[in-house]
N, C-alpha and C positions, 0 to 999 in steps of 0.2 A: 432633729424638726427633718418631717420630713414633706409638708408644700410649700417650706419656705426657707433661704435662704439668708444666710446675714455674715456680714462681712462690716473689718473698719480700715479707710488707706487711710492716713492721717483723720482731720474731725470729719471725715466724713462718715457717715451709714451706708450702708448697700440692704436694701432690703428688698430679696428679688422672690417674688411668686414662680415657686419650682412645681407648681406640676399641668406639666405641657398637655401633657397626655390627654389631661378631658379642661382642655387650655382657659388652665387654670381659674376656669369656675370655685367660688370660696363655698367650700363648705364649711362644717364646723370646726371642720381640723384645722381649715387652714388659717378662718378667724381665730384663735384660741394661740396659734404659733404667730400671728401677725401680732398679736396681742402682746405674744413675749416682747419681741422686739420692739415697741413703742415704749414699753415697759424698759428695755436699754438703754431707747433713742432719747426717751425724756428722763432718767436718772443719770446715764453716765457726764459724767462735768468736758468727760473729754471727749464729749461732738458735740457736733456745731451746730450741723446740717443733716434730712438724709435724703438719699435717691430710693423714689419705688419706681420697680421696673417690673419687667416678664419675661420670662427663661421664657426659648418655643415663638409659634409661630402668631403666638398674641399677648397682649395684655391680661387680658379678663375678658371670661367672657360671661361672667354672669357672676347667679346664686349657684352651687350646683346642689340641685334637687334631686339625684339621684336617688331610688332605693325608696322612693315613698309609697306607701302602701296605704291606697284607696278609704279606708275606714278612718286613720287619722287622719290623713292627707289636708282638712286646715293647720292640726295641732302642729304638723310636722313641718307642714313651710312656712308657717308662724316660726319657729323658730329656728327653721335654714336663715331664712334671711332677720331673724335681728341677729343671731349670729356676728352674718353681712358686716350687717351695721357694727356691731362692736371690732371688729376687724379694722374701722379706724382708726388715726391717731385721734381727731379730737375725742371720741371715748373715752383713749385712753391719759385727755392732757398731758397730750405734746407740745410745747408752746417753744417748737424747735421749729425752721424753716424746713418744709420737706419739697422735693419738686422730682411733678410724677413722671415719668417718661415713656410715653405710651403710641404704642404701635401696633396696628391693623384689631381689633374687637375691642373695644369700652364700655362693653354693656351693662344695663342693671349695677347688681354690686361692684361690679366692676370701678362702673362711670363715679358710685356714690365716695368707692376710692380717691380715685380725681379730686370731687369736690373737693375730699378733706383735709387735701394739699394745699399747697399754696400758690405752688404755680407749676405748669403741665408745659410742657413740649411733645409737639406729640411730632411723629412722622409723619412722612405724606401719604402710604398708605391705610392713616388711622379710617375710623368711623366710630363713633360714638352713639349710643345708640339707651332707649329706656323700651325694650324688649317685652316685659308681664303681661301687657295683656293679649300677647300672642294665643300665653297658656288661661290663662282666663284667669293672672296674678294677678294683683291692685300692685301700686306701684308702695311702698310702704314708706320710701323717703321719699315720698312727695310732698309734705310737709315742709320742707324745707331748699326745695328745691327753688324756689322763691326767691330766695337768699342767691341768686349764683344763674339766672336767663331770666331772657325776659321771658314776657304775661305768655308771648306769642308762640314765643317760638319754643317754650316750653309745654304748650299749650300742642303741639303737633309732636311734636317727641317723645308724649305721654300717649295720650291719643289716637293718632295713626299707629307705632310702633316704629315709622319707620328712622336707621339710623340716619344722620347727620355728619359728610367730609371733615377731614380735618379743615379745611380753607374757612368751610362753612361756621363751624365751631370756633376758627383761629374770628371770623367778623366777628361772633355773641359774643368772645370773652372766654370763653370755656378753658382757650386755650392761647400761650405768648406768644408761641412762633411756631409754627412745621417748617419742619428739617427734611431733608431725604434721609432715609433710611439708613443708612450705613455712619452718617454722624449725627443718629442719635446720641448716644451715650457719651461723648464725647464732648456733642452742648451738654448735657447734662451736669456733666461731672465739671465743666469752662465756667457752667453757671452758678453751682455750688463751690467754686474753691472763689468766683466776686467776694459767695454772701461769707466767705470765713474770713475777705481780707478787712472787714470790719468786727464794730465791736458782736462778741456774742450777746453778751448781757446786753445790751439795748435792744436786739434784735429779738433775744427771745424777751422782754417785757413790750415789745409793740408786738408781737403778735400772738400774745395777753390778750392786750386792749383792746387792738383789733376785734377778739376771738367775741370776751367776754363784752363786752363791750357796745355790739349790733344790738342798737335797742333802748338799748337806756338813757336815760330822763339824765339832768345836768346834774339832777340831784345825789344819784348813783353813780355818777364819773367822774365825782371829784376823789366819793374814797377810795375809790377805786386807783386816778393819777395816782396819790397817795401811797398806795401798796408798793405798787408794783412802777413806778416811776423814779418817783421823790432815790427811794437806796437806789438807783440803778444810779444817778446824776451823781450821785456820792459815793460811786463807789471808786477802787484802783483805776483802775479800765476806765474809768473818765478824764480820773482827771491825763492817764497815756492816753486818752485820747484829744484830749487839749492841746497837750502840752509837744505833740509827735504836727499838729499844725501852727502847730506856733513857729516850731522849728523843721516844720514842710520834710519830716520823713514817712513811711509803716508807722503806727503806731506796733505796737506790742502786747497782745494783750495775752491776758491771765486769768478771766474768767473771771475776775474777784474784785 
């Protein structure tokens, strides 16, 4: 892979945007490579959590629209932006905890990646924005933004195209904590290690219930609970977890 780096350490996967000369802007190639990474995170039973971050000067400056011709501009723009949307873990049904560790620019498609992650840890120099309208481009993932941001904050970001600071992002719930730049990855790894101390099957099922259950009524939630929660509650890991709790020791998870 040329635009994205992937490695694992223990039960943690590291997904790194690696196109620093273009500020890690998301091209179709980047989206395809991210898709390969998310498939590995999804399908590898030894991966229990993932950290998404960017190499170089910033996390991600948005979608890469370089090389678009005037004749087919709308078609090519749509292709790139939809490619950016396919870059996210939810489009690949990754129901494992994902931490986004971000610095400097977190813009457009980069912000979409953060929103599809579960926990965002931001460096003090991070700024979050939706600059598409500056180029006359609609924000195509606008329909889902209301799940993550209050209406007034979202509207200001959409229509002014002005970014908000890491501190403001934390205040409105866009990220969970703000840390010094030099401690960003240390904090993300520490968070991932805490996650991996808990039952992986329980975490996977909880995330899938959360993601798929948004907006469902009770009649549709109950079958999903039977599908996802009951097997985990009958699993070897759940038996081990209850036993370890009673014996006041750390559980030994087998992910089965």
